[in-house]
C-alpha positions as CSV (number, residue, x, y, z in Angstrom):
1,M,143.0,61.7,97.5
2,A,142.1,64.2,94.7
3,T,141.4,62.8,91.3
4,K,143.2,64.2,88.3
5,K,140.9,66.2,86.0
6,S,140.9,65.1,82.4
7,V,140.8,67.7,79.6
8,S,139.7,66.8,76.1
9,L,142.0,68.3,73.6
10,S,141.5,67.8,69.8
11,V,143.6,68.4,66.7
12,G,140.3,69.1,64.8
13,R,139.4,72.0,67.1
14,G,143.0,73.5,66.8
15,E,143.9,72.7,70.4
16,K,146.9,70.5,69.5
17,L,149.1,70.0,66.5
18,P,149.1,66.8,64.4
19,A,152.4,64.8,64.6
20,S,153.2,65.9,61.0
21,Q,153.4,69.5,62.3
22,G,155.5,68.7,65.4
23,A,152.8,67.6,67.8
24,G,152.3,69.5,71.1
25,L,149.6,72.0,72.2
26,T,148.7,75.2,70.5
27,A,148.2,78.5,72.4
28,K,144.5,77.7,72.3
29,G,145.0,74.2,73.7
30,R,147.3,75.6,76.5
31,E,144.8,78.2,77.4
32,K,142.0,75.6,77.6
33,Y,144.1,73.2,79.7
34,N,145.2,76.0,82.1
35,R,141.7,77.3,82.5
36,E,140.2,73.8,83.2
37,T,142.9,72.5,85.5
38,G,144.3,75.7,87.1
39,S,147.8,74.8,85.7
40,N,150.3,77.1,84.2
41,L,151.5,75.4,81.0
42,K,154.0,77.6,79.0
43,A,154.8,77.6,75.3
44,P,157.7,75.4,74.0
45,A,161.2,76.7,74.4
46,P,163.2,75.3,71.5
47,N,165.6,78.2,71.6
48,P,165.8,79.1,75.3
49,K,166.9,82.7,76.1
50,T,166.7,82.6,80.0
51,E,168.2,80.2,82.5
52,A,164.7,79.1,83.4
53,D,163.9,78.2,79.8
54,K,167.2,76.3,79.5
55,G,166.2,74.2,82.5
56,R,162.7,73.6,81.2
57,K,164.1,72.5,77.9
58,A,166.6,70.1,79.5
59,S,163.9,68.7,81.7
60,F,161.4,68.2,78.9
61,C,164.0,66.5,76.6
62,A,165.0,64.1,79.4
63,R,161.4,63.2,80.2
64,M,160.1,63.0,76.7
65,G,163.1,61.0,75.5
66,G,162.1,58.2,77.9
67,V,158.5,58.4,76.7
68,A,159.5,58.1,73.1
69,A,161.8,55.2,73.8
70,N,159.2,53.2,75.7
71,A,156.1,54.0,73.6
72,K,154.7,51.4,71.2
73,D,154.2,54.1,68.6
74,G,156.0,57.2,69.8
75,E,155.2,59.2,66.8
76,R,153.8,62.2,68.7
77,A,156.6,62.0,71.3
78,K,159.3,61.9,68.6
79,A,157.7,64.8,66.8
80,A,157.6,66.9,70.0
81,L,161.3,66.1,70.6
82,K,162.1,67.3,67.1
83,R,160.0,70.5,67.6
84,W,161.9,71.3,70.8
85,K,165.2,70.6,69.0
86,C,166.2,67.9,71.6
């Protein structure tokens, strides 16, 4: 079984936004994460223009809604939902 690679992302290094600014990763943070894990994270799609972006937004809102509801302090999750206009 392969172990999941952990990537250290920091607000101070500009790799993710603080909750007060809507949370989530910056372009720099997405680039670092993709480089270190081989993933393909994309930018947020609060105003989707394509069908693929509409599906990504719906999926994100559904997943993150559960995270925010079940988190002890869902401040970052709630900020991300607001930023994506869920």
